[in-house]
C-alpha positions as CSV (number, residue, x, y, z in Angstrom):
1,X,0.0,0.0,0.0
2,X,1.4,3.4,-1.0
3,X,0.2,6.8,0.1
4,X,0.0,10.2,-1.5
5,X,-0.8,13.6,0.0
6,X,-4.0,15.5,-0.6
7,X,-1.7,18.4,-1.8
8,X,0.5,16.2,-4.0
9,X,-1.2,13.2,-5.6
10,X,2.2,12.1,-7.2
11,X,3.8,11.4,-3.8
12,X,4.4,7.8,-2.9
13,X,5.2,6.8,0.7
14,X,4.8,3.6,2.7
15,X,2.8,3.2,5.9
16,X,5.8,3.1,8.3
17,X,6.8,6.6,6.9
18,X,3.4,8.2,7.0
19,X,2.5,7.0,10.5
20,X,5.6,8.7,11.9
21,X,5.1,11.9,10.0
22,X,1.4,12.2,10.5
23,X,1.0,15.3,8.3
24,X,2.7,15.6,5.0
25,X,5.4,18.3,4.8
26,X,3.4,20.1,2.0
27,X,0.6,20.6,4.6
28,X,-1.6,17.9,3.1
29,X,-3.1,14.8,4.6
30,X,-2.0,11.3,3.7
31,X,-4.4,9.2,1.7
32,X,-4.0,5.6,0.3
33,X,-3.5,5.3,-3.4
34,X,-6.1,2.5,-3.6
35,X,-8.9,1.2,-1.5
36,X,-8.8,-2.4,-0.3
37,X,-11.9,-4.6,-0.3
38,X,-12.8,-6.5,2.8
39,X,-14.4,-10.0,2.5
40,X,-17.4,-9.2,4.7
41,X,-18.9,-12.7,4.3
42,X,-15.8,-14.3,5.6
43,X,-15.9,-12.1,8.7
44,X,-19.6,-12.7,9.3
45,X,-19.1,-16.5,9.0
46,X,-16.5,-16.4,11.8
47,X,-18.9,-16.4,14.7
48,X,-16.1,-16.3,17.3
49,X,-14.2,-13.4,15.9
50,X,-12.8,-11.0,18.5
51,X,-12.3,-7.3,18.3
52,X,-8.5,-7.6,18.0
53,X,-8.8,-10.2,15.3
54,X,-11.2,-7.9,13.3
55,X,-8.7,-5.0,13.8
56,X,-5.9,-7.1,12.4
57,X,-7.9,-8.1,9.4
58,X,-8.8,-4.4,8.5
59,X,-5.6,-2.7,9.5
60,X,-3.4,-5.3,7.7
61,X,-4.7,-3.9,4.4
62,X,-3.1,-0.5,5.1
63,X,0.2,-1.5,6.7
64,X,1.3,-3.8,3.9
65,X,4.5,-5.7,4.5
66,X,5.8,-3.2,7.1
67,X,4.6,-5.5,9.9
68,X,4.0,-9.2,10.2
69,X,0.5,-10.6,10.7
70,X,1.4,-12.2,14.0
71,X,3.0,-9.0,15.3
72,X,0.0,-6.9,14.2
73,X,-2.4,-9.2,16.0
74,X,-0.2,-9.1,19.2
75,X,-0.3,-5.3,19.0
76,X,-4.1,-5.3,18.7
77,X,-4.5,-7.7,21.6
78,X,-2.3,-5.6,23.8
79,X,-4.1,-2.4,22.7
80,X,-7.6,-3.5,23.6
81,X,-6.9,-5.5,26.8
82,X,-7.0,-2.2,28.7
83,X,-10.6,-1.6,27.8
84,X,-13.2,-2.3,30.5
85,X,-16.0,-3.9,28.5
86,X,-15.7,-7.5,27.3
87,X,-17.1,-6.6,23.9
88,X,-14.8,-3.6,23.7
89,X,-17.4,-1.5,21.9
90,X,-20.9,-2.9,22.8
91,X,-24.0,-2.2,20.7
92,X,-27.1,-1.3,22.8
93,X,-30.5,-2.1,21.3
94,X,-32.9,0.5,22.4
95,X,-35.8,0.0,19.9
96,X,-36.5,-1.9,16.7
97,X,-33.8,-1.1,14.2
98,X,-32.3,1.5,16.5
99,X,-29.0,1.0,18.4
100,X,-26.3,2.9,20.3
101,X,-22.7,2.0,19.8
102,X,-20.9,2.7,23.0
103,X,-17.3,4.0,22.5
104,X,-16.4,5.1,25.9
105,X,-15.0,1.9,27.5
106,X,-11.3,2.8,27.1
107,X,-9.0,4.2,29.7
108,X,-10.1,7.9,29.3
109,X,-13.8,7.1,28.7
110,X,-14.0,8.6,25.1
111,X,-14.0,7.2,21.6
112,X,-10.6,8.6,21.0
113,X,-9.1,5.8,23.1
114,X,-10.0,3.3,20.3
115,X,-7.6,4.7,17.7
116,X,-5.1,6.3,20.0
117,X,-4.2,3.3,22.1
118,X,-3.6,1.5,18.8
119,X,-1.6,4.5,17.4
120,X,0.6,4.7,20.6
121,X,1.5,1.0,20.3
122,X,2.1,1.3,16.5
123,X,4.4,4.3,17.2
124,X,6.3,2.2,19.7
125,X,6.7,-0.7,17.3
126,X,8.0,1.3,14.4
127,X,10.2,3.5,16.6
128,X,11.9,0.4,18.0
129,X,12.3,-1.0,14.5
130,X,14.0,2.2,13.4
131,X,15.8,3.0,16.7
132,X,14.3,6.5,16.5
133,X,12.7,9.1,18.8
134,X,9.8,11.4,18.0
135,X,8.1,14.5,19.2
136,X,4.3,14.2,19.1
137,X,2.3,17.4,18.8
138,X,-1.4,17.7,18.8
139,X,-4.4,20.0,19.5
140,X,-7.5,19.0,21.4
141,X,-11.0,20.3,21.8
142,X,-11.5,18.0,24.7
143,X,-11.0,14.2,24.5
144,X,-8.2,13.8,22.0
145,X,-5.6,15.2,24.4
146,X,-6.3,12.9,27.3
147,X,-6.5,9.8,25.1
148,X,-3.3,10.8,23.3
149,X,-1.4,11.4,26.6
150,X,-2.6,8.1,28.0
151,X,-1.4,6.3,24.9
152,X,2.0,8.0,24.9
153,X,2.8,8.5,28.6
154,X,6.0,7.0,29.9
155,X,7.2,5.9,26.5
156,X,11.0,6.5,26.4
157,X,11.3,7.4,22.7
158,X,8.3,9.8,22.6
159,X,7.8,13.4,23.9
160,X,4.2,14.6,23.6
161,X,3.0,18.3,23.5
162,X,-0.8,18.8,23.6
163,X,-2.4,22.2,23.0
164,X,-5.9,22.9,24.3
165,X,-8.0,26.1,24.3
166,X,-8.0,27.6,27.8
167,X,-11.3,27.4,29.6
168,X,-13.0,25.8,26.6
169,X,-12.9,22.1,27.7
170,X,-14.8,20.6,30.7
171,X,-12.9,20.5,34.0
172,X,-12.7,16.7,33.8
173,X,-11.4,16.8,30.2
174,X,-8.7,19.2,31.2
175,X,-7.7,17.4,34.4
176,X,-7.4,14.1,32.5
177,X,-4.6,15.8,30.6
178,X,-3.0,18.0,33.2
179,X,-2.8,15.6,36.2
180,X,-0.6,13.1,34.4
181,X,2.8,13.2,36.1
182,X,4.8,11.5,33.3
183,X,8.0,13.4,32.5
184,X,7.5,13.1,28.7
185,X,4.1,14.9,28.8
186,X,3.7,18.6,28.2
187,X,0.3,20.4,28.3
188,X,-0.2,23.9,26.8
189,X,-3.3,26.0,27.4
190,X,-3.7,28.5,24.5
191,X,-5.6,31.8,24.9
192,X,-7.9,31.1,22.0
193,X,-10.1,28.5,20.3
194,X,-9.5,24.9,19.2
195,X,-9.2,26.2,15.6
196,X,-6.4,28.5,16.9
197,X,-4.6,25.5,18.5
198,X,-5.0,23.4,15.3
199,X,-3.7,26.2,13.2
200,X,-0.5,26.4,15.3
201,X,0.0,22.7,15.0
202,X,-0.3,22.8,11.2
203,X,2.2,25.6,11.0
204,X,4.6,23.7,13.3
205,X,4.5,20.8,11.0
206,X,5.7,22.8,8.0
207,X,8.4,24.6,10.1
208,X,11.8,23.7,8.8
209,X,13.4,25.2,11.9
210,X,11.5,22.8,14.2
211,X,11.9,19.8,11.9
212,X,15.7,20.3,11.9
213,X,15.7,19.8,15.7
214,X,13.4,16.7,16.0
215,X,11.2,14.3,14.1
216,X,7.6,15.5,14.4
217,X,4.5,13.3,14.4
218,X,0.8,14.0,14.6
219,X,-1.6,12.3,16.9
220,X,-4.7,14.2,15.8
221,X,-7.1,12.4,13.4
222,X,-5.0,13.9,10.6
223,X,-2.8,10.8,11.2
224,X,-4.1,8.1,8.9
225,X,-3.5,5.3,11.4
226,X,-6.2,6.8,13.5
227,X,-8.8,6.7,10.7
228,X,-8.1,3.1,9.9
229,X,-8.3,2.1,13.6
230,X,-11.6,3.9,13.9
231,X,-13.0,2.1,10.9
232,X,-12.8,-1.2,12.9
233,X,-15.7,-0.4,15.2
234,X,-18.1,0.4,12.3
235,X,-17.6,-3.2,11.1
236,X,-17.9,-4.4,14.7
237,X,-21.2,-2.6,15.1
238,X,-22.6,-4.3,12.0
239,X,-21.5,-7.7,13.2
240,X,-23.3,-7.2,16.6
241,X,-26.5,-6.0,14.9
242,X,-26.7,-9.4,13.2
243,X,-29.2,-8.3,10.5
244,X,-27.0,-9.1,7.5
245,X,-29.8,-8.7,5.0
246,X,-30.1,-5.0,5.7
247,X,-28.1,-1.9,5.1
248,X,-26.9,0.3,7.9
249,X,-27.0,4.0,8.7
250,X,-24.6,5.5,11.1
251,X,-25.2,8.8,13.0
252,X,-22.0,10.5,14.0
253,X,-21.3,13.5,16.2
254,X,-18.8,15.5,14.2
255,X,-16.0,17.9,15.1
256,X,-12.9,17.3,13.0
257,X,-14.7,14.9,10.6
258,X,-12.4,12.0,11.4
259,X,-14.9,9.7,12.9
260,X,-17.5,10.1,10.1
261,X,-14.8,9.8,7.4
262,X,-13.7,6.5,9.1
263,X,-17.3,5.4,8.6
264,X,-17.2,6.4,5.0
265,X,-14.1,4.4,4.2
266,X,-15.7,1.4,5.9
267,X,-18.4,1.7,3.3
268,X,-15.7,2.0,0.6
269,X,-14.1,-1.2,1.9
270,X,-17.4,-3.2,1.7
271,X,-19.6,-2.4,4.7
272,X,-23.2,-2.0,3.3
273,X,-23.8,1.6,4.4
274,X,-26.9,3.3,3.1
275,X,-26.3,6.8,4.6
276,X,-24.1,8.6,7.1
277,X,-25.8,11.3,9.2
278,X,-23.5,14.1,10.4
279,X,-24.5,15.7,13.7
280,X,-23.1,19.1,14.6
281,X,-23.8,21.5,17.4
282,X,-24.2,25.2,16.8
283,X,-20.8,25.3,15.2
284,X,-22.5,23.9,12.1
285,X,-20.1,24.4,9.2
286,X,-20.3,20.7,8.3
287,X,-24.1,20.8,8.4
288,X,-24.2,23.9,6.2
289,X,-21.6,22.4,3.8
290,X,-23.4,19.1,3.4
291,X,-26.9,20.5,3.2
292,X,-26.3,23.4,0.8
293,X,-22.6,23.7,-0.1
294,X,-22.0,26.7,2.2
295,X,-18.5,26.1,3.5
296,X,-18.1,29.5,5.2
297,X,-16.3,30.2,8.5
298,X,-18.1,31.8,11.4
299,X,-17.0,32.6,14.9
300,X,-16.6,29.5,17.2
301,X,-19.4,29.3,19.8
302,X,-18.9,27.7,23.2
303,X,-21.4,25.0,23.7
304,X,-22.2,22.1,26.1
305,X,-20.6,19.8,23.6
306,X,-17.1,21.4,23.6
307,X,-15.3,18.6,21.6
308,X,-17.4,19.7,18.6
309,X,-16.7,23.4,19.0
310,X,-14.8,23.5,15.7
311,X,-15.2,25.4,12.5
312,X,-12.3,24.1,10.4
313,X,-12.7,20.3,10.2
314,X,-9.3,19.1,9.1
315,X,-10.3,15.6,7.9
316,X,-12.9,17.1,5.5
317,X,-9.9,17.8,3.2
318,X,-9.7,14.1,2.6
319,X,-13.3,13.9,1.5
320,X,-12.9,16.9,-0.7
321,X,-9.8,15.3,-2.3
322,X,-11.8,12.1,-2.9
323,X,-14.7,14.1,-4.4
324,X,-12.3,15.8,-6.8
325,X,-11.1,12.4,-8.1
326,X,-7.8,12.8,-6.2
327,X,-6.8,15.9,-8.1
328,X,-4.3,17.7,-5.8
329,X,-4.0,20.7,-8.1
330,X,-7.7,21.4,-7.8
331,X,-7.7,20.7,-4.1
332,X,-4.8,23.2,-3.5
333,X,-6.7,25.9,-5.4
334,X,-9.8,25.3,-3.3
335,X,-7.9,25.3,0.0
336,X,-6.0,28.5,-0.9
337,X,-9.3,30.2,-1.8
338,X,-10.9,29.0,1.5
339,X,-8.0,30.1,3.6
340,X,-7.9,33.6,1.9
341,X,-11.7,34.2,1.8
342,X,-12.9,32.2,4.8
343,X,-15.5,30.6,2.6
344,X,-16.1,28.4,-0.5
345,X,-19.2,27.6,-2.4
346,X,-19.3,23.8,-3.0
347,X,-22.3,23.9,-5.4
348,X,-21.9,21.5,-8.3
349,X,-20.1,18.2,-8.7
350,X,-18.4,18.3,-5.4
351,X,-21.6,19.0,-3.4
352,X,-23.5,16.4,-5.4
353,X,-20.8,13.8,-4.5
354,X,-21.1,14.7,-0.8
355,X,-24.9,14.2,-0.9
356,X,-24.4,10.6,-2.2
357,X,-23.0,9.7,1.2
358,X,-24.0,12.2,3.8
359,X,-27.0,13.9,5.4
360,X,-26.7,16.3,8.3
361,X,-28.3,18.3,11.0
362,X,-27.3,21.1,13.4
363,X,-28.4,20.4,17.0
364,X,-28.2,23.4,19.3
365,X,-27.7,23.3,23.1
366,X,-31.4,23.5,23.9
367,X,-32.3,20.5,21.7
368,X,-29.2,18.6,23.0
369,X,-30.4,19.0,26.6
370,X,-34.0,18.1,25.7
371,X,-32.7,15.0,23.9
372,X,-30.7,13.9,27.0
373,X,-33.9,14.1,29.0
374,X,-36.1,12.3,26.4
375,X,-33.7,9.3,26.2
376,X,-33.4,9.2,30.0
377,X,-37.2,9.3,30.4
378,X,-38.0,6.9,27.6
379,X,-35.1,4.4,27.7
380,X,-33.5,5.1,31.1
381,X,-30.3,5.9,29.1
382,X,-28.0,8.7,30.1
383,X,-26.0,10.2,27.3
384,X,-23.3,12.9,27.2
385,X,-24.1,16.0,25.2
386,X,-22.0,15.0,22.2
387,X,-23.8,11.7,22.0
388,X,-27.1,13.5,22.4
389,X,-26.6,15.3,19.1
390,X,-26.6,11.9,17.3
391,X,-29.5,10.6,19.4
392,X,-31.6,13.5,18.3
393,X,-31.2,12.4,14.7
394,X,-31.7,8.7,15.6
395,X,-35.0,9.5,17.2
396,X,-36.2,11.1,14.0
397,X,-35.3,8.2,11.7
398,X,-38.2,5.9,10.5
399,X,-36.9,3.2,8.1
400,X,-36.2,-0.5,7.9
401,X,-32.4,-0.1,7.9
402,X,-30.2,-0.7,10.9
403,X,-29.7,2.7,12.5
404,X,-26.7,3.1,14.8
405,X,-25.9,6.3,16.7
406,X,-22.4,6.7,18.2
407,X,-22.0,7.3,21.9
408,X,-18.7,9.1,22.0
409,X,-18.0,9.9,25.7
410,X,-19.0,8.7,29.1
411,X,-21.7,11.0,30.5
412,X,-19.8,11.5,33.8
413,X,-17.2,13.6,31.9
414,X,-19.9,16.3,31.6
415,X,-21.7,16.2,34.9
416,X,-23.0,19.8,34.9
417,X,-24.8,19.4,31.6
418,X,-26.3,16.1,32.7
419,X,-27.6,17.4,36.0
420,X,-29.2,20.4,34.3
421,X,-30.9,18.1,31.8
422,X,-32.2,15.3,34.0
423,X,-31.7,16.6,37.6
424,X,-29.2,13.9,38.6
425,X,-25.4,13.4,38.4
426,X,-24.2,10.4,36.4
427,X,-22.2,7.9,38.3
428,X,-18.5,8.4,38.0
429,X,-15.9,5.7,37.3
430,X,-13.3,5.4,40.0
431,X,-10.5,6.6,37.8
432,X,-12.3,9.8,37.1
433,X,-12.9,10.5,40.8
434,X,-9.2,10.2,41.5
435,X,-8.2,13.1,39.3
436,X,-10.6,15.7,40.6
437,X,-8.4,16.7,43.5
438,X,-5.1,15.9,41.8
439,X,-2.5,18.6,41.2
440,X,-2.4,20.0,37.6
441,X,0.6,20.7,35.5
442,X,0.4,22.9,32.4
443,X,1.6,26.2,30.9
444,X,-0.6,29.0,29.6
445,X,0.6,30.7,26.4
446,X,-0.9,33.2,24.0
447,X,-2.2,32.3,20.6
448,X,1.3,32.8,19.2
449,X,3.2,30.4,17.0
450,X,6.7,31.7,18.1
451,X,5.9,31.3,21.8
452,X,4.7,27.7,21.4
453,X,7.6,26.8,19.2
454,X,10.1,28.3,21.7
455,X,8.5,26.3,24.5
456,X,8.7,23.0,22.6
457,X,12.4,23.6,21.6
458,X,13.3,24.4,25.2
459,X,11.9,21.1,26.4
460,X,13.4,18.9,23.7
461,X,16.7,18.8,25.5
């Protein structure tokens, strides 16, 4: 399997190269040059298949000969043994044809654990093979940071720097990052939004000055290894639904577009997906883009679903590249125009292509809170605010397909929103209780590229 960049379709790199780099030096995102096909019937006929075995089958198509089958399976087994539920990602049947896929049974109680625990172990494997060290940098709107830190903490050949927007994550989300004592972990609170953090990260990746001092790697969903790891649980959900004569719809809360793009490539690989429903909060650029082609930036609003408080969804570039028939010249022109004008009208062939796969809805805070209450009253199910955006769409669907909404975080990570919605506090896992009174360690910096770069360089020694 060879990979190109969305900004250079002529590029050819192998998986062991692109996992370490994360983001291409031209600023583009890595994409495979061909799409593998999964033998779904063979998987479905294996009644005893485990989650690690499924992960090995799917991920093997993308790593090629850079890792042996037996080693990949061992990595997968080690990755998921730290998850608390025996099914890893259980599917909850709430009503005829309506399900919830719970993705919060990892060590930090968010869906980011599923790809990031795998990515951390893959990093370790390839770094040991090459006898190298790397500097991991990433931005988080909430859950990515804690999951990334948990996956990379205490690893001798990795230093990890995570940027988060100051006062724009929940207290628990922040403390999951800032109470980690590992000496290779550095937390930076930026005076700005998630988009500001993400913009700094992208500029750091194309900084020749920083690259001359260390090997940089991305842990955000711009890293292709995360996308393929996430695709596993869409297949796993379909297996658990056990209605193999039907098509499936997934409803995905969306911030950086990585999760829903992972669902999309699952369909490309052979999963019988009818439609993907993209749920946004009031930061609804993806809803506007999909529904009417209006890809225009607005100010980021703070909501009760902070991990979705994003206007620039980085992974959407992959979908645009695909919709343009992998024409990097055309993609570069679009991104330059979007960066300059803060908007782009996608009417025409690109928008028509999007509508083949996606539908969308913007769900504001009021509707989100109301949905949390409805699902608690009707099904005795407590959902976090991000999950509630997908449950709102799930409640409206009336078809004979399999309809699966993604539950992306444990409700106890957002206790205030839950209490306001249903009048009770969700039960907290023991590990979350421990961090509430723990001492925090992070530095506060302005939204300034030079300041962040200087801090990273100082701590590389």
